[in-house]
N, CA, C and O atoms as a MOPAC input file, in Angstrom:
PM7 MOZYME 1SCF
protein

 N      0.65100 1    -1.47200 1    -0.06000 1
 C      0.06300 1     0.03700 1     0.06700 1
 C      0.95800 1     1.36000 1    -0.34100 1
 O      2.15100 1     1.37900 1    -0.03700 1
 N      0.52600 1     2.14800 1    -0.83600 1
 C      1.06500 1     3.52800 1    -1.04700 1
 C      0.99900 1     3.99700 1     0.34500 1
 O      0.33600 1     3.39400 1     1.18800 1
 N      1.87700 1     5.38100 1     0.68100 1
 C      1.90400 1     6.43700 1     1.90100 1
 C      1.05800 1     7.46300 1     0.72100 1
 O      1.32300 1     7.82500 1    -0.42600 1
 N     -0.12300 1     7.71000 1     1.70100 1
 C     -0.83000 1     8.55000 1     1.13000 1
 C     -0.31100 1     9.84500 1     0.95700 1
 O     -0.96500 1    10.52200 1     0.16400 1
 N      0.83300 1    10.48800 1     1.54400 1
 C      1.47900 1    11.60100 1     1.14900 1
 C      2.22300 1    11.16800 1    -0.02300 1
 O      1.98100 1    11.90200 1    -0.98100 1
 N      2.97200 1    10.31400 1    -0.26100 1
 C      3.92500 1    10.16700 1    -1.68900 1
 C      2.63900 1    10.02100 1    -2.57800 1
 O      2.73900 1    10.92800 1    -3.40500 1
 N      1.76500 1     9.49600 1    -2.75700 1
 C      0.63200 1     9.52400 1    -3.38100 1
 C      0.37800 1    10.70900 1    -4.08100 1
 O      0.47300 1    11.00300 1    -5.27300 1
 N     -0.14600 1    11.64700 1    -2.55400 1
 C     -0.46800 1    12.80300 1    -3.05500 1
 C      0.36500 1    14.24000 1    -3.75100 1
 O     -0.03700 1    15.20700 1    -4.39700 1
 N      1.82400 1    13.76400 1    -3.20000 1
 C      2.52800 1    14.80800 1    -3.82300 1
 C      2.99100 1    14.29800 1    -5.00200 1
 O      3.81400 1    15.08100 1    -5.47700 1
 N      2.75100 1    12.87500 1    -6.00900 1
 C      3.18900 1    12.56400 1    -7.29300 1
 C      1.83300 1    13.14800 1    -8.01100 1
 O      1.89800 1    13.70700 1    -9.10600 1
 N      0.71800 1    12.98800 1    -7.37000 1
 C      0.19900 1    14.15000 1    -8.10400 1
 C      0.06800 1    15.44900 1    -8.32900 1
 O     -0.20600 1    15.97800 1    -9.40600 1
 N      0.32400 1    16.12300 1    -6.98500 1
 C      0.73800 1    17.35000 1    -7.04000 1
 C      1.84200 1    17.63100 1    -8.48700 1
 O      1.87000 1    18.45100 1    -9.40500 1
 N      2.54600 1    16.62800 1    -8.13000 1
 C      3.89600 1    17.07300 1    -9.47600 1
 C      2.73600 1    16.82200 1   -10.81800 1
 O      2.58900 1    17.84500 1   -11.48500 1
 N      2.09200 1    15.88400 1   -11.18600 1
 C      1.85000 1    15.46800 1   -12.20600 1
 C      0.93600 1    16.72000 1   -12.33400 1
 O      1.19100 1    17.11200 1   -13.47300 1
 N      0.02900 1    17.55300 1   -11.81200 1
 C     -0.90400 1    18.52900 1   -11.61500 1
 C      0.19400 1    19.87600 1   -12.15900 1
 O     -0.00500 1    20.79300 1   -12.95600 1
 N      1.19800 1    19.56500 1   -11.46700 1
 C      1.92700 1    21.19800 1   -11.86900 1
 C      2.69800 1    20.69800 1   -13.21700 1
 O      3.41800 1    21.60000 1   -13.64500 1
 N      2.73100 1    19.93500 1   -13.72300 1
 C      3.35800 1    19.55500 1   -15.23700 1
 C      2.39200 1    19.56100 1   -15.85400 1
 O      2.84600 1    19.55600 1   -16.99800 1
 N      1.21100 1    19.56900 1   -15.95400 1
 C     -0.07900 1    19.47200 1   -16.76700 1
 C     -0.03100 1    21.05700 1   -17.05000 1
 O      0.09100 1    21.57500 1   -18.16000 1
 N     -0.16800 1    21.79500 1   -15.67400 1
 C     -0.69400 1    23.45200 1   -15.98400 1
 C      0.85800 1    23.88400 1   -16.77800 1
 O      0.75600 1    24.28900 1   -17.93600 1
 N      1.86800 1    23.82400 1   -16.33800 1
 C      3.12600 1    24.67900 1   -16.65500 1
 C      2.92700 1    24.02800 1   -18.37900 1
 O      2.98500 1    24.83800 1   -19.30400 1
 N      2.73100 1    22.75600 1   -18.63000 1
 C      2.35500 1    22.53600 1   -20.11200 1
 C      0.96900 1    23.67900 1   -20.89000 1
 O      0.78100 1    24.15700 1   -22.00800 1
 N      0.51100 1    23.70500 1   -20.04700 1
 C     -0.73100 1    24.58300 1   -20.56200 1
 C     -0.57400 1    25.77500 1   -20.56300 1
 O     -1.20900 1    26.52600 1   -21.30400 1
 N      0.56800 1    26.26800 1   -19.47500 1
 C      1.00400 1    27.70400 1   -19.60600 1
 C      1.90600 1    28.36900 1   -20.78200 1
 O      1.98100 1    29.48200 1   -21.30300 1
 N      2.66000 1    26.90800 1   -20.95600 1
 C      3.68500 1    26.85500 1   -22.43500 1
 C      2.74200 1    27.09900 1   -23.40700 1
 O      2.95600 1    28.06400 1   -24.14000 1
 N      1.93200 1    26.56700 1   -23.54800 1
 C      0.91700 1    26.85900 1   -24.79900 1
 C      0.40700 1    28.00700 1   -25.20500 1
 O      0.31600 1    28.48200 1   -26.33700 1
 N     -0.02400 1    28.54000 1   -23.82800 1
 C     -0.41500 1    29.58600 1   -23.56000 1
 C      0.14400 1    31.44000 1   -23.99100 1
 O     -0.30900 1    32.54500 1   -24.28900 1
 N      1.56100 1    30.61100 1   -23.71200 1
 C      2.61300 1    31.80900 1   -23.93300 1
 C      2.94400 1    31.95000 1   -25.35100 1
 O      3.06500 1    33.06900 1   -25.85000 1
 N      3.16300 1    30.40900 1   -26.32200 1
 C      3.01800 1    30.37700 1   -27.52900 1
 C      2.38300 1    31.35200 1   -28.37500 1
 O      2.96300 1    32.22000 1   -29.02800 1
 N      0.88900 1    31.09500 1   -28.30000 1
 C     -0.28900 1    31.61200 1   -28.50300 1
 C      0.03200 1    32.72300 1   -28.45500 1
 O      0.39200 1    33.02500 1   -29.59300 1
 N      0.15600 1    33.81600 1   -27.59600 1
 C      0.28400 1    35.14200 1   -27.03400 1
 C      1.06400 1    35.76000 1   -27.89100 1
 O      0.78400 1    36.78900 1   -28.50600 1
 N      2.46700 1    34.88600 1   -27.96900 1
 C      3.94100 1    35.57000 1   -29.05000 1
 C      2.70500 1    35.42500 1   -30.60400 1
 O      2.36600 1    36.42300 1   -31.23800 1
 N      2.25300 1    34.10200 1   -30.91900 1
 C      2.48100 1    33.90400 1   -32.38400 1
 C      1.38100 1    35.41300 1   -32.70000 1
 O      1.59100 1    36.21300 1   -33.61200 1
 N     -0.29300 1    35.54600 1   -31.24600 1
 C     -0.84400 1    36.58000 1   -31.83000 1
 C     -0.71300 1    38.16000 1   -31.79000 1
 O     -1.37800 1    39.05000 1   -32.32100 1
 N      0.32000 1    38.17100 1   -31.01800 1
 C      1.39100 1    39.68000 1   -31.23700 1
 C      2.20900 1    40.07700 1   -31.80200 1
 O      2.54100 1    41.24300 1   -32.01900 1
 N      2.82800 1    38.69800 1   -32.24900 1
 C      3.61100 1    38.51900 1   -33.72400 1
 C      2.86100 1    38.94900 1   -34.77100 1
 O      3.19600 1    39.89900 1   -35.47900 1
 N      1.48500 1    38.07000 1   -34.97200 1
 C      0.78700 1    38.39400 1   -36.64000 1
 C     -0.06400 1    39.23700 1   -36.57400 1
 O     -0.68400 1    39.45900 1   -37.61400 1
 N     -0.41000 1    40.00700 1   -35.36100 1
 C     -1.86500 1    40.84900 1   -35.74800 1
 C     -1.70500 1    42.15700 1   -35.00100 1
 O     -1.26600 1    42.19800 1   -33.85200 1
 N     -2.13600 1    43.39700 1   -35.80200 1
 C     -2.39500 1    44.64000 1   -35.02100 1
 C     -4.37600 1    45.11300 1   -35.64400 1
 O     -4.93300 1    46.20400 1   -35.52400 1
 N     -4.72500 1    44.31400 1   -36.02700 1
 C     -6.57000 1    44.54600 1   -35.88400 1
 C     -6.96400 1    44.12200 1   -34.59200 1
 O     -6.61000 1    43.29000 1   -33.75700 1
 N     -7.91700 1    45.09000 1   -34.74800 1
 C     -8.99600 1    44.90000 1   -33.41700 1
 C     -9.19600 1    43.78200 1   -33.06500 1
 O     -8.84200 1    43.68900 1   -31.88900 1
 N     -9.66900 1    42.63300 1   -33.52800 1
 C     -9.63500 1    41.30200 1   -33.01200 1
 C     -8.54700 1    40.63100 1   -32.81900 1
 O     -8.61100 1    39.44400 1   -32.50200 1
 N     -7.21600 1    41.35200 1   -32.99500 1
 C     -6.10500 1    40.30400 1   -32.18800 1
 C     -6.21500 1    41.09800 1   -31.07900 1
 O     -5.82300 1    40.47100 1   -30.09400 1
 N     -6.57800 1    42.20600 1   -30.81200 1
 C     -6.46500 1    42.91400 1   -29.11600 1
 C     -7.36600 1    41.62500 1   -27.95800 1
 O     -7.08900 1    41.13800 1   -26.86200 1
 N     -8.35500 1    41.49400 1   -28.79800 1
 C     -9.36900 1    41.03400 1   -28.16200 1
 C     -8.91200 1    39.10800 1   -27.85300 1
 O     -9.16100 1    38.38800 1   -26.88600 1
 N     -8.10200 1    38.79400 1   -29.29500 1
 C     -7.59100 1    37.35000 1   -28.46500 1
 C     -6.48600 1    37.62100 1   -27.81900 1
 O     -5.79400 1    36.68400 1   -27.42100 1
 N     -6.20300 1    38.60200 1   -27.65100 1
 C     -4.57600 1    38.84400 1   -26.95200 1
 C     -5.24300 1    38.98200 1   -25.61200 1
 O     -4.84900 1    38.12100 1   -24.82700 1
 N     -6.18400 1    39.85400 1   -25.09000 1
 C     -6.79100 1    39.97200 1   -23.61000 1
 C     -7.28700 1    38.74700 1   -23.38700 1
 O     -6.51800 1    38.13200 1   -22.64900 1
 N     -8.41700 1    37.98600 1   -23.75300 1
 C     -8.55100 1    36.62600 1   -23.32900 1
 C     -7.28100 1    35.64300 1   -23.31600 1
 O     -7.57500 1    34.59400 1   -22.74300 1
 N     -6.31800 1    35.66500 1   -23.65200 1
 C     -5.80700 1    34.45800 1   -24.28600 1
 C     -4.24800 1    34.82800 1   -22.62800 1
 O     -3.63600 1    34.05300 1   -21.89300 1
 N     -4.25200 1    36.16000 1   -22.75500 1
 C     -3.59300 1    36.94900 1   -21.91400 1
 C     -4.21100 1    36.42300 1   -20.21700 1
 O     -3.45100 1    36.07200 1   -19.31500 1
 N     -5.67000 1    36.48100 1   -20.10300 1
 C     -6.00300 1    36.11300 1   -18.95200 1
 C     -6.10100 1    34.92400 1   -18.61000 1
 O     -6.01800 1    34.64000 1   -17.41500 1
 N     -6.34700 1    33.72200 1   -19.79300 1
 C     -6.22800 1    32.76500 1   -19.28200 1
 C     -4.62500 1    32.29600 1   -19.04100 1
 O     -4.37800 1    31.32900 1   -18.32000 1
 N     -3.64900 1    33.00100 1   -19.65300 1
 C     -2.16800 1    32.86900 1   -18.98200 1
 C     -2.02600 1    33.16300 1   -17.44800 1
 O     -1.43600 1    32.48300 1   -16.60800 1
 N     -2.76500 1    34.43500 1   -17.27400 1
 C     -2.10100 1    35.10800 1   -15.91500 1
 C     -2.98700 1    33.74400 1   -14.30000 1
 O     -2.63500 1    33.68400 1   -13.12200 1
 N     -4.20200 1    32.86500 1   -15.07200 1
 C     -4.56000 1    31.99300 1   -14.52400 1
 C     -4.23500 1    31.20100 1   -14.18100 1
 O     -4.59800 1    30.68900 1   -13.12200 1
 N     -3.00400 1    30.56500 1   -15.32500 1
 C     -2.49800 1    29.60700 1   -15.59300 1
 C     -1.27900 1    29.41200 1   -14.66500 1
 O     -1.00900 1    28.39100 1   -14.03300 1
 N     -0.59300 1    30.57100 1   -14.69600 1
 C      0.50700 1    31.46900 1   -14.15600 1
 C      0.47700 1    31.15400 1   -12.49500 1
 O      1.40100 1    30.76600 1   -11.78000 1
 N     -1.19300 1    31.52100 1   -12.07500 1
 C     -1.28900 1    31.67500 1   -10.32800 1
 C     -1.32000 1    30.04900 1   -10.63800 1
 O     -0.14000 1    29.69700 1   -10.62200 1
 N     -2.00100 1    29.13100 1   -10.85900 1
 C     -2.11200 1    27.72700 1   -10.57100 1
 C     -0.72000 1    27.29100 1   -10.56800 1
 O     -0.25500 1    26.73300 1    -9.57400 1
 N      0.12500 1    27.55400 1   -11.83800 1
 C      1.74200 1    26.80900 1   -11.61300 1
 C      2.28700 1    27.42700 1   -10.36000 1
 O      2.56400 1    26.62400 1    -9.47000 1
 N      2.47800 1    28.60400 1   -10.13700 1
 C      2.92300 1    29.43300 1    -9.02300 1
 C      2.24900 1    28.08100 1    -7.79700 1
 O      2.77400 1    26.97400 1    -7.67600 1
 N      1.18300 1    28.49000 1    -7.12600 1
 C      0.62000 1    27.71100 1    -6.45300 1
 C      1.11100 1    26.23100 1    -5.55400 1
 O      1.41500 1    25.96900 1    -4.39100 1
 N      0.93200 1    25.19300 1    -7.35200 1
 C      1.57900 1    24.15200 1    -6.82800 1
 C      3.27200 1    23.92400 1    -6.97900 1
 O      3.75000 1    22.85000 1    -6.61400 1
 N      3.77400 1    24.54300 1    -7.30200 1
 C      5.45400 1    24.90400 1    -7.35300 1
 C      5.41300 1    25.33200 1    -5.56800 1
 O      5.78200 1    24.39400 1    -4.86200 1
 N      5.07400 1    26.41600 1    -4.92100 1
 C      4.77200 1    26.64100 1    -3.65700 1
 C      4.90100 1    25.32100 1    -3.23200 1
 O      5.95800 1    24.89500 1    -2.76500 1
 N      3.73300 1    24.53600 1    -3.38300 1
 C      3.12500 1    23.28500 1    -2.40800 1
 C      4.31100 1    21.99000 1    -2.68500 1
 O      4.28000 1    21.00800 1    -1.94300 1
 N      5.36000 1    22.08700 1    -3.82800 1
 C      6.06200 1    20.95200 1    -4.36100 1
 C      7.11900 1    20.47900 1    -3.12400 1
 O      7.46900 1    19.37300 1    -2.71200 1
 N      7.55500 1    22.29500 1    -2.62100 1
 C      8.64000 1    21.77300 1    -1.55200 1
 C      8.19700 1    21.95600 1    -0.38000 1
 O      8.93400 1    21.54800 1     0.51800 1
 N      6.85400 1    22.62700 1     0.03800 1
 C      6.11800 1    22.76200 1     1.07200 1
 C      5.88000 1    22.08000 1     2.19700 1
 O      5.95900 1    20.90000 1     1.85400 1
 N      5.57800 1    22.13800 1     3.59600 1
 C      5.28000 1    21.09100 1     4.47800 1
 C      3.14100 1    20.97300 1     4.17500 1
 O      2.25300 1    21.60800 1     3.60500 1
 N      3.25600 1    20.13600 1     4.73900 1
 C      1.83800 1    19.80600 1     5.00100 1
 C      1.36000 1    20.68200 1     6.00000 1
 O      1.97700 1    21.19000 1     6.93600 1
 N     -0.61200 1    20.86100 1     5.45300 1
 C     -1.06600 1    21.50800 1     6.82500 1
 C     -2.18200 1    20.98300 1     7.43300 1
 O     -2.65300 1    20.28300 1     6.53700 1
 N     -2.89200 1    20.88000 1     8.37300 1
 C     -3.98900 1    20.86000 1     8.88400 1
 C     -5.16500 1    21.28600 1     8.95700 1
 O     -4.97300 1    22.08400 1     9.87500 1
 N     -6.36800 1    21.40400 1     8.69100 1
 C     -7.36100 1    21.81700 1     9.17800 1
 C     -8.36800 1    20.69500 1     9.81200 1
 O     -8.59900 1    19.55200 1     9.41700 1
 N     -8.88500 1    21.41100 1    10.92400 1
 C    -10.09400 1    20.99400 1    11.86100 1
 C    -11.53600 1    21.49300 1    11.67100 1
 O    -11.73800 1    22.70200 1    11.56300 1
 N    -12.42500 1    20.71400 1    11.63100 1
 C    -14.10500 1    21.71100 1    11.61500 1
 C    -14.57200 1    20.56500 1    11.15600 1
 O    -14.08300 1    19.50900 1    10.75300 1
 N    -16.23000 1    21.25800 1    11.39300 1
 C    -17.30600 1    20.18300 1    11.21700 1
 C    -17.28500 1    20.18500 1     9.64900 1
 O    -16.75000 1    21.17000 1     9.14000 1
 N    -17.76600 1    19.26900 1     8.84700 1
 C    -18.29800 1    19.38700 1     7.52600 1
 C    -19.60500 1    19.85700 1     7.32700 1
 O    -20.58000 1    19.10600 1     7.37400 1
 N    -19.67700 1    21.10900 1     7.09800 1
 C    -20.84000 1    21.65500 1     6.42500 1
 C    -21.43900 1    21.43800 1     5.04000 1
 O    -22.42000 1    22.05200 1     4.62200 1
 N    -20.94800 1    20.76400 1     4.55200 1
 C    -21.05700 1    20.56700 1     3.29300 1
 C    -20.47800 1    19.63800 1     2.59600 1
 O    -19.24900 1    19.58600 1     2.55600 1
 N    -21.35000 1    18.64500 1     1.85100 1
 C    -20.18300 1    17.79800 1     0.61600 1
 C    -21.37900 1    17.65400 1    -0.15700 1
 O    -22.57800 1    17.62000 1     0.11700 1
 N    -20.54100 1    17.56300 1    -1.44900 1
 C    -21.26500 1    17.52500 1    -2.63300 1
 C    -20.52600 1    17.12500 1    -3.99800 1
 O    -19.29500 1    17.15600 1    -3.98300 1
 N    -20.97200 1    16.87300 1    -4.79700 1
 C    -20.12600 1    16.24900 1    -6.33000 1
 C    -20.88300 1    16.85500 1    -7.67000 1
 O    -22.09700 1    16.97500 1    -7.83900 1
 N    -19.91300 1    17.16700 1    -8.48500 1
 C    -19.94600 1    17.86400 1    -9.77500 1
 C    -18.92900 1    17.36600 1   -10.77300 1
 O    -17.77400 1    17.12000 1   -10.42400 1
 N    -19.32900 1    17.22400 1   -11.94600 1
 C    -18.37500 1    16.54800 1   -13.23600 1
 C    -17.85300 1    18.05300 1   -13.16900 1
 O    -18.50700 1    19.04600 1   -12.84900 1
 N    -16.43100 1    17.97400 1   -13.57300 1
 C    -15.30300 1    18.92600 1   -13.96000 1
 C    -15.59800 1    19.59800 1   -15.27400 1
 O    -15.72500 1    20.78700 1   -15.56400 1
 N    -15.66800 1    18.54400 1   -15.95100 1
 C    -15.94800 1    18.57700 1   -17.89100 1
 C    -17.35300 1    18.27700 1   -18.11000 1
 O    -17.75000 1    17.41100 1   -18.89000 1
 N    -18.01900 1    18.95300 1   -17.46400 1
 C    -19.65800 1    18.49400 1   -17.88700 1
 C    -20.27900 1    17.06300 1   -17.91200 1
 O    -21.34500 1    16.58900 1   -17.51900 1
 N    -19.43700 1    16.69000 1   -18.38700 1
 C    -19.73100 1    14.73200 1   -18.01700 1
 C    -18.69000 1    13.83500 1   -17.75600 1
 O    -18.88900 1    12.70300 1   -17.31600 1
 N    -17.50500 1    14.33200 1   -18.02800 1
 C    -16.78500 1    13.59600 1   -17.45000 1
 C    -15.94400 1    14.32700 1   -15.86900 1
 O    -16.30500 1    15.33900 1   -15.26900 1
 N    -14.96400 1    13.56500 1   -15.58600 1
 C    -14.20000 1    13.28600 1   -14.54300 1
 C    -15.19600 1    14.02100 1   -13.11200 1
 O    -15.35100 1    15.21600 1   -12.86400 1
 N    -15.57900 1    13.18900 1   -12.59100 1
 C    -16.51300 1    13.60100 1   -11.62500 1
 C    -15.88300 1    13.91400 1   -10.29000 1
 O    -15.07600 1    13.08800 1    -9.86200 1
 N    -16.09900 1    14.83100 1    -9.67700 1
 C    -15.06700 1    15.38900 1    -8.23000 1
 C    -15.94900 1    15.56300 1    -7.45800 1
 O    -17.11600 1    15.89600 1    -7.66600 1
 N    -15.34000 1    15.30900 1    -6.38700 1
 C    -15.90700 1    15.36200 1    -4.91800 1
 C    -15.29500 1    16.48900 1    -3.70300 1
 O    -14.13300 1    16.55100 1    -3.30100 1
 N    -16.51800 1    17.37300 1    -3.25600 1
 C    -16.28600 1    18.17100 1    -2.16900 1
 C    -16.79600 1    18.14900 1    -1.24300 1
 O    -17.88900 1    17.61000 1    -1.07200 1
 N    -15.94500 1    18.90300 1    -0.14000 1
 C    -16.22700 1    19.33600 1     1.29400 1
 C    -16.01800 1    20.77400 1     1.48100 1
 O    -15.25900 1    21.47300 1     0.80900 1
 N    -17.02600 1    21.29000 1     2.80700 1
 C    -16.85500 1    22.20600 1     3.13500 1
 C    -16.44600 1    21.91200 1     4.79400 1
 O    -17.12900 1    21.36900 1     5.66300 1
 N    -14.83600 1    22.58400 1     4.88600 1
 C    -15.03800 1    22.54800 1     6.64500 1
 C    -14.22300 1    23.93300 1     7.04700 1
 O    -13.04700 1    24.23500 1     6.84700 1
 N    -15.02600 1    24.47700 1     7.52700 1
 C    -14.78300 1    25.67400 1     8.31200 1
 C    -14.29900 1    27.05100 1     7.25200 1
 O    -13.29300 1    27.76200 1     7.24300 1
 N    -15.39100 1    27.01900 1     6.50600 1
 C    -15.16600 1    27.58200 1     5.56000 1
 C    -14.28000 1    27.52600 1     3.98400 1
 O    -14.22800 1    28.39600 1     3.11500 1
 N    -13.65600 1    26.19900 1     4.01900 1
 C    -13.02700 1    26.39900 1     3.19800 1
 C    -13.26700 1    24.74700 1     2.50000 1
 O    -13.56800 1    23.61500 1     2.87900 1
 N    -12.93600 1    25.42900 1     1.33100 1
 C    -13.89300 1    23.92200 1     0.18200 1
 C    -12.50600 1    22.87400 1    -0.50000 1
 O    -11.62400 1    23.22900 1    -1.28300 1
 N    -12.68700 1    21.75900 1     0.01800 1
 C    -11.63200 1    20.25600 1    -0.20100 1
 C    -11.95100 1    19.73500 1    -1.19100 1
 O    -13.17000 1    19.59600 1    -1.29300 1
 N    -11.22200 1    19.27900 1    -2.20000 1
 C    -11.64800 1    18.17000 1    -2.78400 1
 C    -10.84400 1    16.96400 1    -2.61000 1
 O     -9.63800 1    16.81000 1    -2.80200 1
 N    -11.65200 1    16.20800 1    -2.24600 1
 C    -11.34200 1    15.01800 1    -1.32000 1
 C    -11.49300 1    13.46500 1    -2.76000 1
 O    -12.16800 1    13.73100 1    -3.75400 1
 N    -11.00900 1    12.42300 1    -2.69200 1
 C    -11.22100 1    11.32700 1    -3.25000 1
 C    -12.79400 1    10.43900 1    -3.03700 1
 O    -13.51100 1    10.87100 1    -2.13400 1
 N    -13.00700 1     9.94400 1    -3.37000 1
 C    -14.71400 1     9.33100 1    -3.88600 1
 C    -14.39600 1     7.88900 1    -2.36700 1
 O    -15.32300 1     7.33300 1    -1.77800 1
 N    -13.20400 1     7.68000 1    -2.15200 1
 C    -13.50300 1     6.86400 1    -1.19300 1
 C    -13.47400 1     7.41100 1     0.37800 1
 O    -13.69700 1     6.74600 1     1.39000 1
 N    -13.17500 1     8.64800 1     0.29200 1
 C    -13.34700 1     9.67100 1     1.50400 1
 C    -14.43900 1    10.34200 1     1.25700 1
 O    -14.66400 1    11.08200 1     2.21400 1
 N    -15.45900 1    10.47200 1     0.19500 1
 C    -16.27500 1    11.26200 1     0.22000 1
 C    -17.38200 1    10.13100 1     0.81100 1
 O    -18.09000 1    10.55000 1     1.72700 1
 N    -17.58900 1     8.79900 1     0.39400 1
 C    -18.37700 1     8.13400 1     0.71300 1
 C    -18.03600 1     7.85000 1     2.69200 1
 O    -18.84600 1     7.57200 1     3.57700 1
 N    -17.02700 1     8.00000 1     2.74600 1
 C    -16.71600 1     7.75500 1     4.52400 1
 C    -17.09400 1     9.01700 1     5.00500 1
 O    -17.36300 1     8.62400 1     6.14000 1
 N    -17.32900 1    10.21400 1     5.04900 1
 C    -17.55200 1    11.34700 1     5.44600 1
 C    -18.67100 1    11.81000 1     5.21300 1
 O    -19.18900 1    11.95500 1     4.10600 1
 N    -19.29600 1    12.18100 1     6.69800 1
 C    -20.95700 1    12.38900 1     6.55500 1
 C    -20.99700 1    14.33400 1     6.95300 1
 O    -20.06800 1    14.84200 1     7.58200 1
 N    -22.13200 1    15.11900 1     6.48800 1
 C    -22.31600 1    16.12300 1     6.93300 1
 C    -22.36400 1    16.64200 1     8.43800 1
 O    -23.48100 1    16.77200 1     8.93800 1
 N    -21.68100 1    16.82700 1     8.90000 1
 C    -21.86400 1    17.13800 1    10.48400 1
 C    -20.75600 1    16.74500 1    11.55400 1
 O    -20.53400 1    17.16400 1    12.69000 1
 N    -20.01000 1    15.57300 1    10.58700 1
 C    -18.88600 1    14.95600 1    11.52700 1
 C    -18.04200 1    16.24600 1    11.27500 1
 O    -18.16100 1    17.17800 1    10.48000 1
 N    -16.92500 1    15.87000 1    12.49600 1
 C    -15.58500 1    16.71400 1    13.25700 1
 C    -14.39600 1    15.90100 1    12.65300 1
 O    -13.91600 1    14.84100 1    13.05400 1
 N    -14.04100 1    16.68500 1    11.57200 1
 C    -12.85400 1    15.86100 1    10.68500 1
 C    -11.28500 1    16.80000 1    10.81300 1
 O    -11.29700 1    18.00800 1    11.05200 1
 N    -10.03600 1    16.03200 1    10.61600 1
 C     -9.11600 1    16.59100 1    10.60200 1
 C     -8.70600 1    16.41500 1     9.12300 1
 O     -8.92700 1    15.27000 1     8.72900 1
 N     -8.19000 1    17.20400 1     8.23600 1
 C     -8.11300 1    17.21400 1     6.71500 1
 C     -6.66300 1    17.72600 1     6.90300 1
 O     -6.48200 1    18.86400 1     7.33500 1
 N     -5.50100 1    16.81500 1     6.55100 1
 C     -4.09600 1    16.94800 1     6.29000 1
 C     -4.22500 1    17.13600 1     4.82900 1
 O     -4.85900 1    16.29700 1     4.18800 1
 N     -3.46300 1    18.58100 1     3.98700 1
 C     -3.56400 1    18.79800 1     2.94000 1
 C     -2.76500 1    19.80800 1     2.48300 1
 O     -2.32600 1    20.51900 1     3.38700 1
 N     -2.32600 1    20.19900 1     1.01600 1
 C     -1.28400 1    21.22900 1     1.12700 1
 C     -1.58300 1    22.46500 1     0.77900 1
 O     -2.32700 1    22.72600 1    -0.16700 1
 N     -0.94300 1    23.45700 1     1.63000 1
 C     -1.19300 1    24.50000 1     1.90000 1
 C     -2.09100 1    25.59400 1     0.83200 1
 O     -3.08300 1    26.22600 1     1.19600 1
 N     -1.45600 1    25.64300 1    -0.62400 1
 C     -1.30800 1    26.31000 1    -1.10800 1
 C     -2.96600 1    26.15700 1    -2.29000 1
 O     -3.87300 1    26.89000 1    -2.68600 1
 N     -2.50200 1    24.66500 1    -2.43100 1
 C     -3.57800 1    24.25200 1    -3.54100 1
 C     -4.85400 1    23.81800 1    -2.70100 1
 O     -5.90500 1    23.90400 1    -3.33700 1
 N     -4.95800 1    23.37600 1    -1.41800 1
 C     -5.71400 1    22.45500 1    -0.71500 1
 C     -5.89500 1    21.11000 1    -0.77400 1
 O     -6.46800 1    20.34900 1     0.00700 1
 N     -4.89200 1    20.76500 1    -2.60400 1
 C     -4.81600 1    19.12300 1    -2.09700 1
 C     -4.99300 1    18.92600 1    -1.20200 1
 O     -4.62000 1    19.72600 1    -0.34500 1
 N     -5.91700 1    17.30600 1    -0.70500 1
 C     -5.77200 1    16.78200 1     0.38000 1
 C     -5.21400 1    15.51400 1     0.02400 1
 O     -5.35800 1    14.95400 1    -1.06200 1
 N     -4.40700 1    14.99600 1     1.25200 1
 C     -3.89000 1    14.14400 1     1.20900 1
 C     -4.55200 1    12.59200 1     1.70900 1
 O     -4.63900 1    11.49700 1     1.15300 1
 N     -5.05300 1    13.25200 1     3.36600 1
 C     -6.06800 1    12.40500 1     4.19400 1
 C     -6.95800 1    13.15900 1     5.00300 1
 O     -6.53300 1    14.20600 1     5.49200 1
 N     -8.27600 1    12.75000 1     5.25100 1
 C     -9.19400 1    12.80200 1     6.15600 1
 C     -9.70100 1    11.86200 1     7.21400 1
 O    -10.27500 1    10.79400 1     6.99800 1
 N     -9.47400 1    12.28800 1     8.15800 1
 C     -9.81000 1    11.83000 1     9.19500 1
 C    -10.98300 1    12.10600 1    10.47100 1
 O    -10.75500 1    13.03800 1    11.24200 1
 N    -11.92300 1    11.47600 1    10.61300 1
 C    -12.86800 1    11.90200 1    11.65100 1
 C    -12.29000 1    12.14300 1    12.77500 1
 O    -11.12000 1    11.81600 1    12.58200 1
 N    -12.41400 1    12.59100 1    14.04400 1
 C    -11.82000 1    13.10400 1    15.16200 1
 C    -13.03600 1    12.43000 1    15.89600 1
 O    -14.24800 1    12.64500 1    15.87400 1
 N    -12.08300 1    11.36400 1    16.68000 1
 C    -13.06900 1    10.64200 1    17.80800 1
 C    -13.33300 1    11.04700 1    18.96000 1
 O    -12.39600 1    11.03500 1    19.75900 1
 N    -14.83900 1    11.59600 1    19.49200 1
 C    -14.71000 1    11.93600 1    20.97400 1
 C    -15.88100 1    13.45100 1    20.89900 1
 O    -16.59100 1    14.07700 1    21.68500 1
 N    -15.46600 1    13.49900 1    19.26100 1
 C    -16.68000 1    14.49700 1    19.32500 1
 C    -18.06200 1    14.36800 1    18.45100 1
 O    -18.20500 1    13.95700 1    17.30000 1
 N    -19.09200 1    14.88900 1    19.44700 1
 C    -20.23400 1    14.32000 1    18.59400 1
 C    -20.70900 1    15.22900 1    17.38200 1
 O    -20.32200 1    16.29100 1    16.89400 1
 N    -21.68000 1    14.36500 1    17.13300 1
 C    -21.47000 1    15.40500 1    15.10500 1
 C    -22.91600 1    16.33700 1    15.87400 1
 O    -23.82200 1    16.24900 1    16.70300 1
 N    -22.37000 1    17.09700 1    15.00900 1
 C    -23.25200 1    18.63200 1    14.54400 1
 C    -24.49800 1    18.36000 1    13.29400 1
 O    -24.40800 1    17.92900 1    12.14500 1
 N    -25.49000 1    18.76100 1    13.99500 1
 C    -26.28700 1    18.97500 1    13.08500 1
 C    -26.32800 1    20.38400 1    12.18300 1
 O    -26.36200 1    21.53700 1    12.61200 1
 N    -26.31300 1    19.89400 1    10.71400 1
 C    -26.04000 1    21.29000 1    10.04000 1
 C    -27.50400 1    21.37300 1     9.06100 1
 O    -28.09700 1    20.56600 1     8.34600 1
 N    -27.71900 1    22.81000 1     9.45900 1
 C    -28.59800 1    22.85200 1     8.96400 1
 C    -29.04400 1    22.90500 1     7.02500 1
 O    -30.21900 1    22.95600 1     6.66300 1

């Protein structure tokens, strides 16, 4: 059985690589648009692609900060849990809210967690990628409206 932290770190490295590739592609498109067009449509394209590039740059920086960083822990009551598809019909994702912070969890953890549970979430501090979720024993479950 693989260590949860090493599994989470390899997932973080994989995500960093994917976001970095998308950022590199964005920079190439920005360079192409800037080199080839001075028309009105080029400015709109440059703005849209530039904004996407800024968002990708933010994601890459957050992932890089977490690669060498320590893990963080958050404790609190699960106030909400939900699921949604990230790409409309594919890639089902599972989420919980603990102390007004949204965490994306694995499907196994999602099935185990109930609303009102008092949990400890071990996660990366910047991306909030979850390593493990544990119920804290001895705490009564809270009714969440």
